[in-house]
C-alpha angles and dihedrals in degrees: 000000000000112000106237134139117248117182108236113246117197116204137179118239091240090053092050090052090053092051092047089052091049092047092052090046088053088060093068089124089060124086122268088248091057093046088049091051091053091049093049098044097040090050085067091049091051089051091050091046090054095047097037094052091187103077109127102158097264127136092253090054091054090046089053091051090050090051089050091055091050102041107025100031091031092218122174119245094259092054092046088053090056094049092047091050090055092050090047092055092044090053091049089053088052090051092051090047091053095244096118129019101224137014108253092187089067088067093057122072117226124228117317112283122226116267092207138023118266091223129061129229137242118258121227088258090051091053091052092046092049097046095042092052093062117096115227100199097076134065092239093049093050090045095049093049091050090046094052094045090049091054089047100040100036096028089231124177122221092254091057092049097048089054095046121112130188092257091060088073105082139161115236112188103309101342137071118233135185117217110215136188103231129209112294093013128115096198135052101245103136116091116202122197109242115219116231092246091055095044092051091052092049092046092050090051093049092048089054089055091058141248130310097027107181114245091237091059116112113266091219115036126208114232096189118120092243098047102026111164095006128109116281112260123231088253090049092051092050094047092047094051093042089055090050092049091051099043091048089052091237093123095061094175095317094117096142098036100040110056137147087273087062087076089065092049090050089054091054093052092046091053091049091050093048093056104266116155122235088255092053091051091048090052096045093045098038092239117162100185114068096209088061090057090047090062087074092057090054087062094042110132097029093101093042089211095150092099097041108087091177091059090049087060089063092070099016097192106223111212089200095062 
């Protein structure tokens, strides 16, 4: 614990409840899922506050709450990290509102973060095998290739892709960007540079769909009987890519370790090997916590892509981003 003075702030339970409600209301620009997470996790904090009766927004109070989550609630590290993040953001709101002077939760580390990714990555041979197995004379083949290259080149997650519409792909000066709605966001305010290889695959797919596609049309269409013409769902994206991984023989018994999300991890390692900085990886992959980006540097060299210019084109790190 860092020795630092935090002025004790006593607060009634009713007052805390009011501040929690105001904090959640201030998160109107966040997604409903994020707001729901804050409501659920802070409910536990309010309960602790009421039963503890000693919480005065000091570092030792936050440490005591963390211990309660571990020992009394028997939460795992990843859950503790989420609950501590919610408390940290509530305290920051109280700082900005002038209720407390400093954020004590910033002085207390959350649950232990993973030191490696749970999923593996695709090798350069896997990437070739996967892309070469996709037919380019059908709508589904063109879509699936564009989908996979977008997850590789733009490091997109399924949530970002299911929300994507044609109008999100825009040309700004000399480069194409895709505006995405990141996790916890309610608006599409994050532009991602689109590598040439990815853009060409998307453009080929859109041309196959015909002319004058409205900008509000889904970027990736579902061709299932139930959701024909609608945007692909997260489940649909995962199932589609899993089928491609299996039929191309890239899976090879790695069902749990090699998943659609492995494409995103592969992008991170490719960027690290091609000379991207941690900050560039954080920006391209929408990562807020620097140690998460550093996990890709721990795997740097495993793909051995330094001497493969054609693989560098998949992520095409733009130094002007």
